[in-house]
C-alpha positions in Angstrom: 30.3 -1.5 -160.3 28.2 0.0 -163.2 29.3 0.6 -166.7 29.6 4.4 -166.1 32.0 3.9 -163.1 34.2 1.5 -165.1 34.5 4.0 -167.9 35.5 6.8 -165.4 38.1 4.7 -163.6 39.6 3.6 -167.0 39.7 7.2 -168.2 41.5 8.2 -165.0 44.0 5.4 -165.4 44.7 6.5 -169.1 45.1 10.1 -168.0 47.7 9.1 -165.4 49.5 6.8 -167.9 49.5 9.6 -170.5 51.0 12.1 -168.1 53.7 9.6 -167.1 54.5 8.9 -170.8 54.9 12.6 -171.5 56.8 13.4 -168.2 59.3 10.5 -168.6 59.5 10.6 -172.4 63.3 11.2 -172.4 64.0 8.2 -170.3 61.6 6.0 -172.3 62.8 7.1 -175.7 66.6 7.5 -175.3 69.4 5.0 -175.4 72.9 5.7 -174.2 75.7 4.6 -176.5 79.4 4.4 -175.4 82.7 4.7 -177.2 85.6 3.1 -175.4 89.3 2.3 -176.3 88.4 -1.4 -176.7 85.7 -0.6 -179.3 86.0 -0.5 -183.1 86.9 3.2 -183.2 90.4 4.0 -184.5 92.4 6.7 -182.7 95.0 9.0 -184.5 97.3 11.6 -183.1 97.2 15.2 -184.4 99.7 18.1 -184.2 101.0 21.0 -186.3 104.1 18.9 -187.1 102.0 16.2 -188.8 99.8 18.5 -190.9 101.4 21.9 -191.2 105.2 21.5 -190.8 105.3 22.7 -187.2 107.7 21.8 -184.5 105.4 20.3 -181.8 105.9 16.7 -180.6 103.1 14.3 -179.9 103.0 10.7 -178.8 100.7 8.1 -177.2 100.7 7.7 -173.4 101.1 4.4 -171.6 97.5 4.2 -170.4 95.1 1.7 -172.0 92.6 4.5 -172.7 93.0 7.1 -175.4 96.0 8.9 -173.9 98.0 11.7 -175.6 101.2 13.4 -174.5 102.4 16.4 -176.5 104.7 19.4 -176.3 103.8 22.6 -178.2 106.8 24.4 -179.7 107.4 27.4 -181.8 107.5 27.3 -185.6 104.0 27.0 -186.9 101.9 30.1 -186.4 99.2 28.2 -184.5 100.8 25.2 -182.7 98.3 22.5 -181.6 98.0 18.9 -180.8 95.2 16.5 -180.1 93.6 13.1 -180.6 91.1 12.1 -183.3 88.6 9.2 -183.1 87.9 7.9 -186.6 84.5 6.3 -187.0 85.5 5.5 -190.6 89.2 5.4 -191.5 88.2 6.5 -195.1 86.3 9.4 -193.6 83.3 8.7 -195.9 80.6 6.8 -193.9 80.3 7.9 -190.3 77.6 7.9 -187.6 74.4 9.8 -187.6 74.2 12.2 -184.6 71.5 14.4 -186.1 69.0 13.3 -183.3 71.6 13.6 -180.5 71.3 16.5 -178.2 74.0 15.8 -175.5 77.4 14.2 -175.5 79.5 13.4 -172.4 83.3 13.1 -172.5 85.1 11.3 -169.6 88.4 13.2 -169.9 91.5 14.0 -167.8 93.4 17.1 -168.9 96.7 18.7 -167.9 98.3 21.6 -169.6 98.8 25.4 -169.5 95.9 26.2 -171.8 92.6 27.2 -170.2 90.5 25.9 -173.0 90.1 22.8 -175.1 88.4 22.4 -178.5 86.0 19.6 -179.4 85.3 19.1 -183.1 82.7 16.8 -184.8 83.7 16.5 -188.4 80.8 15.8 -190.8 81.3 14.5 -194.3 79.0 15.3 -197.2 79.4 15.4 -201.0 77.8 18.9 -200.8 81.0 20.4 -199.5 83.5 17.6 -200.2 87.0 18.4 -201.4 88.0 15.2 -203.3 91.7 16.0 -203.5 92.0 16.5 -199.8 89.7 14.3 -197.8 91.3 15.5 -194.5 89.7 18.9 -194.8 86.6 17.8 -196.7 84.6 17.2 -193.5 82.8 20.2 -192.0 84.3 21.6 -188.8 81.5 21.6 -186.2 83.3 22.7 -183.1 82.9 24.1 -179.6 85.6 25.5 -177.2 85.2 24.6 -173.6 86.9 25.9 -170.4 89.2 23.4 -168.8 87.5 24.3 -165.5 84.2 22.9 -166.8 85.6 19.4 -166.6 84.0 18.3 -163.3 84.9 14.9 -161.8 86.7 13.9 -165.0 83.5 14.5 -167.1 82.2 17.3 -169.3 78.8 17.4 -171.0 78.3 19.1 -174.3 75.1 20.3 -175.9 75.4 19.8 -179.7 73.1 22.8 -180.2 76.0 25.0 -179.0 78.4 23.8 -181.8 79.3 26.2 -184.6 81.0 25.8 -188.0 84.6 27.1 -188.1 84.8 30.4 -190.1 88.3 29.7 -191.4 87.1 26.5 -193.0 84.2 28.3 -194.7 86.6 31.0 -196.0 89.6 28.9 -197.0 87.6 26.4 -199.0 84.9 28.8 -200.4 82.0 27.0 -198.8 78.6 28.3 -199.9 76.8 30.4 -197.1 73.8 28.1 -197.0 76.1 25.2 -195.8 77.4 27.3 -192.8 75.1 25.6 -190.3 76.2 22.8 -188.0 75.5 19.3 -189.5 75.7 16.0 -187.7 74.1 13.4 -190.0 77.5 11.8 -191.0 80.1 12.3 -188.3 83.3 10.7 -189.4 85.7 12.0 -186.7 85.6 13.2 -183.1 88.6 15.4 -182.3 89.8 16.8 -179.0 92.6 19.4 -179.4 94.3 22.2 -177.6 92.3 25.4 -177.6 92.7 28.6 -179.7 96.1 30.2 -179.1 97.2 27.5 -176.7 100.5 28.5 -174.8 103.6 26.5 -175.5 104.4 23.7 -173.1 103.5 20.2 -172.1 100.0 18.7 -172.4 98.3 15.5 -171.5 94.9 14.2 -172.6 93.4 11.0 -171.3 90.0 10.2 -172.9 88.4 7.3 -171.1 85.1 7.0 -172.9 82.5 9.0 -174.8 78.8 8.7 -174.2 75.9 10.2 -176.2 72.1 9.7 -176.0 70.3 8.4 -179.1 66.6 8.9 -179.3 65.4 5.8 -181.2 61.9 7.2 -181.5 61.3 11.0 -182.0 59.3 12.9 -179.5 56.8 13.9 -182.3 56.2 10.2 -183.1 55.9 9.4 -179.4 53.2 12.0 -179.0 51.5 10.7 -182.2 51.5 7.2 -180.6 49.8 8.6 -177.4 47.3 10.5 -179.5 46.6 7.3 -181.6 45.9 5.3 -178.4 43.5 8.0 -177.2 41.7 8.0 -180.6 41.5 4.2 -180.6 40.1 4.2 -177.1 37.6 6.9 -178.0 36.5 4.9 -181.0 36.2 1.8 -178.9 34.1 3.7 -176.4 31.8 5.1 -179.1 31.4 1.6 -180.6 30.5 0.3 -177.1 28.0 3.1 -176.6 26.5 2.4 -180.0 26.0 -1.3 -179.2 24.4 -0.5 -175.9 22.1 2.1 -177.5 21.1 -0.2 -180.4 18.3 -1.9 -178.4 16.8 1.5 -177.3 17.0 2.9 -180.8 15.3 -0.2 -182.3 12.4 0.2 -179.8 11.9 3.9 -180.5 12.4 3.7 -184.3 8.8 3.1 -185.2 7.5 5.9 -182.9 10.1 8.3 -184.1 9.2 7.5 -187.7 5.6 8.3 -187.0 6.6 11.6 -185.4 8.8 12.5 -188.3 6.0 11.9 -190.8 3.7 14.1 -188.7 6.3 16.9 -188.4 7.1 16.6 -192.1 3.5 17.1 -193.1 3.1 20.0 -190.7 6.4 21.6 -192.0 5.2 21.3 -195.6 1.9 22.9 -194.8 3.6 25.6 -192.8 6.0 26.4 -195.6 3.1 26.6 -198.0 1.3 29.0 -195.8 4.4 31.2 -195.2 5.1 31.2 -199.0 1.5 32.2 -199.7 1.7 35.0 -197.1 5.0 36.4 -198.4 5.0 35.7 -202.2 3.4 37.7 -205.0 1.2 35.3 -206.9 1.8 36.8 -210.3 5.6 37.3 -210.4 6.8 34.8 -207.7 8.7 37.7 -206.1 8.3 38.6 -202.5 5.3 40.7 -201.6 5.3 43.7 -199.2 5.1 41.3 -196.2 8.1 39.3 -197.4 10.1 42.4 -198.1 9.3 43.7 -194.6 10.7 40.5 -193.0 13.9 40.7 -195.1 14.4 44.4 -194.5 13.9 43.9 -190.7 16.6 41.2 -190.7 18.9 43.4 -192.8 18.4 46.4 -190.5 19.2 44.2 -187.5 22.5 43.1 -189.2 23.4 46.7 -189.8 22.8 47.7 -186.2 24.7 44.7 -184.7 27.5 44.1 -187.2 27.5 47.2 -189.5 26.7 45.0 -192.5 26.0 47.3 -195.5 22.6 47.2 -197.3 22.0 48.2 -200.9 18.5 49.0 -202.2 17.7 49.1 -205.9 14.2 50.3 -207.1 13.3 49.1 -210.5 10.5 50.6 -212.5 9.4 49.4 -216.0 9.4 52.3 -218.5 6.1 53.1 -220.2 4.4 50.1 -218.7 1.0 51.7 -219.1 1.6 51.8 -222.8 2.3 48.1 -222.8 -1.1 47.4 -221.1 -2.9 49.8 -223.4 -1.3 48.5 -226.6 -1.0 44.7 -225.9 -3.5 44.1 -223.1 -3.2 43.4 -219.4 -2.3 39.8 -220.0 0.7 40.8 -222.0 1.6 43.3 -219.2 1.3 40.5 -216.6 3.7 38.3 -218.7 6.2 41.2 -218.8 6.0 41.6 -215.0 6.5 37.8 -214.5 9.3 37.6 -217.1 11.2 40.6 -215.6 11.0 39.1 -212.1 12.3 35.8 -213.4 15.1 37.5 -215.4 16.2 39.5 -212.3 16.1 36.5 -210.0 18.2 34.3 -212.3 21.0 37.0 -212.6 21.5 38.1 -209.0 23.4 36.6 -206.1 21.8 34.1 -203.7 21.9 36.7 -200.9 19.9 39.2 -203.0 16.1 39.2 -202.7 13.6 40.6 -205.2 10.2 41.9 -204.2 7.2 43.5 -206.0 6.9 46.9 -204.4 3.8 48.0 -206.2 2.3 47.8 -209.7 5.3 47.7 -212.2 7.8 48.7 -209.5 10.2 46.2 -207.9 12.6 46.4 -205.0 15.9 44.5 -205.0 17.4 44.1 -201.5 21.2 43.5 -201.7 22.6 42.5 -198.3 26.3 43.0 -197.5 26.5 45.4 -200.4 28.0 48.9 -200.6 26.7 51.5 -203.0 29.3 50.9 -205.8 28.5 47.2 -205.8 24.7 47.9 -205.9 25.3 50.2 -208.9 27.2 47.5 -210.7 24.3 45.0 -210.1 21.8 47.5 -211.3 23.7 48.3 -214.4 24.0 44.6 -215.3 20.2 44.2 -214.8 19.4 47.3 -216.9 21.4 45.9 -219.8 19.7 42.5 -219.4 16.2 43.9 -219.4 16.9 46.2 -222.4 18.2 43.2 -224.5 15.6 40.7 -223.4 12.7 39.4 -225.6 9.6 39.0 -223.4 6.7 36.7 -224.4 5.0 38.0 -227.6 8.4 39.4 -228.7 7.8 42.5 -226.5 10.8 44.7 -225.7 10.8 47.0 -222.7 13.3 49.0 -220.7 13.5 49.8 -217.0 14.9 52.6 -214.8 16.9 52.0 -211.7 17.3 54.1 -208.5 20.1 53.0 -206.2 20.8 53.9 -202.5 22.7 52.2 -199.7 22.6 52.1 -195.9 26.2 52.7 -194.8 25.7 55.3 -192.2 23.5 56.0 -189.2 20.4 57.1 -190.9 16.8 55.8 -190.8 15.7 53.2 -193.3 13.0 55.5 -194.6 15.6 58.0 -195.6 17.4 55.3 -197.6 14.1 54.5 -199.4 13.6 58.2 -200.0 17.1 58.5 -201.5 16.5 55.4 -203.8 13.1 56.8 -204.8 14.6 60.2 -205.6 17.3 58.5 -207.7 14.6 56.5 -209.6 12.7 59.7 -210.2 15.8 61.3 -211.7 16.4 58.3 -213.9 12.9 58.7 -215.3 13.4 62.5 -215.7 16.7 62.0 -217.5 15.3 59.8 -220.2 14.6 56.4 -218.6 16.5 53.1 -219.3 19.3 54.2 -217.0 20.8 53.7 -213.5 21.0 56.7 -211.1 22.6 56.6 -207.7 21.5 58.6 -204.7 23.1 62.0 -204.3 25.4 62.6 -201.3 23.6 64.1 -198.4 20.2 62.6 -199.4 
């Protein structure tokens, strides 16, 4: 069997194991814990006579299990009786049931009431009442129908428990503490239901079961993912080892090919740069501008990316040449191009359009942004000292492609704006007029 087939069979086995780990995660991660009469839990009787001065009678039954016999009688407004399992006699340190989802009670019940109440009392300093520890624990409770006890057993979902409103109101508990809490259960209570009828009752609690998840589902899934990552890493390492020999044999030839390609790339870049760059200013020439504009036009048609055009013309440039010579004029052209390139965004491209006129192509730029860029450049040019301490200004015409009109119309609008800038006194930025 080849290496490839071994990998595929191993992968299939891991997939099946992962599916089984997810499918049977409850059975694998949960542990059943049982509370019985012969355990360490202490049982107390409860009634309105013992706590509220009522007239009900309560006593233990003869059974070895947790058995309660009681008779509800009139006097207290809400007569009740029940049995309380104390996990901590001091009601301070109980058991953590915060990860428990279901609890099962093995219970026999006889009595005229149609409902029973199950309460899980949670102790916490956040709502503790030091002077009365009996009521300090939060009343997480649920009321169940007696008919739901099937075969002497009833299953409870802890997500259905609620906090007793009377407890919240009587002891002025803050609203943010009104959610059920099970991280420190000190008492489990089973009592007669709300507005239980007067009469005789019998409770026989044989045992309590609840499921504890000793490893959270999230961590279990993390373990599965970690195993997959470890296997993937092992597979990659194995592949690397197997490929090492082939790589060693091809390294020399690949290096030679890389050197040849590098030389060709350098020469190709030089040729492209020579073909698209103005030799004097280092800005793009007409060919380079055509390529950039073609790509920008494609972006507009496909993705509606805006395009700003800024025409820049040096004011009175002929006077510079006539007064200081053409070499000084060339230095001004080169200096202006360098000044603009160093103060525009990486996505903007400067090209020499003709003579002393430049074109700045601003991709992904609306008209207001292009105007702001042009105004910044105008101020930079006006305040700059060119070689030979020459000072010049420039006029700017701005237009933008943000609608379905041909590119030549955008150029015409920018050119018209530049003409107006010249006519209005130069050294200014003028935007295209609406409708141009």
